[in-house]
C-alpha positions in Angstrom: 81.7 0.4 -55.4 78.9 -0.4 -53.1 77.5 2.4 -51.0 78.2 2.2 -47.2 75.3 1.0 -45.1 74.2 2.0 -41.6 75.7 -0.7 -39.4 77.9 -2.0 -42.2 81.6 -2.5 -42.1 82.6 1.1 -43.0 80.1 2.5 -40.5 81.4 0.3 -37.7 85.0 1.1 -38.6 84.3 4.9 -38.4 82.3 4.5 -35.2 85.3 2.6 -33.6 87.6 5.4 -34.9 85.5 8.0 -33.2 85.3 6.0 -30.0 89.1 5.5 -29.9 89.7 9.2 -30.5 87.3 10.2 -27.8 88.9 7.8 -25.4 92.3 9.2 -26.2 91.1 12.8 -25.5 89.5 11.8 -22.2 92.7 10.0 -21.1 94.8 13.1 -21.9 92.3 15.4 -20.1 92.5 13.1 -17.0 96.3 13.2 -17.2 96.1 17.0 -17.0 93.8 16.9 -14.0 95.9 14.3 -12.2 99.4 15.6 -12.8 99.0 19.3 -13.4 102.6 19.3 -14.6 103.3 22.4 -16.6 106.2 20.7 -18.4 103.9 18.2 -20.1 100.9 20.5 -20.6 101.7 21.6 -24.2 102.3 18.0 -25.4 99.1 16.8 -23.6 97.0 19.6 -25.1 98.4 18.7 -28.6 97.4 15.1 -28.1 93.9 16.2 -27.1 93.6 18.4 -30.2 94.8 15.6 -32.4 92.3 13.2 -30.9 89.4 15.6 -31.2 90.2 16.3 -34.8 90.3 12.6 -35.5 87.0 12.2 -33.7 85.5 15.0 -35.8 86.7 13.4 -39.1 85.2 10.0 -38.1 81.9 11.6 -37.1 81.7 13.5 -40.4 82.2 10.2 -42.2 79.4 8.6 -40.2 77.2 11.5 -41.1 78.0 11.1 -44.8 77.2 7.3 -44.6 73.9 8.0 -42.8 72.9 10.6 -45.4 73.7 8.2 -48.2 71.8 5.4 -46.5 68.7 7.7 -46.2 68.9 8.8 -49.8 66.7 6.8 -52.2 68.5 4.7 -54.8 68.8 6.1 -58.3 66.4 4.7 -60.8 67.2 4.2 -64.5 65.1 7.2 -65.3 67.1 9.3 -62.9 70.3 8.2 -64.6 69.0 9.0 -68.0 67.9 12.4 -66.8 71.4 13.2 -65.4 73.0 12.1 -68.7 70.8 14.2 -70.8 69.0 11.3 -72.5 
């Protein structure tokens, strides 16, 4: 499997996921400020929590992709060393 690249498909997919989750959290926060309805407060807070956790997952994946992209590629000597050759 090819490693994900900065700006590649997987990177853009995760960036879009983080953006959508952030937008959902902002929308829910705006709803709290606009309505201030105590009957829907619990549900709205749950939506915010879910969106923020989705955002965190996407950002962690972006961080992993960035770390892999900055890591030098393994050489045949490196592979032999890890295999005990």
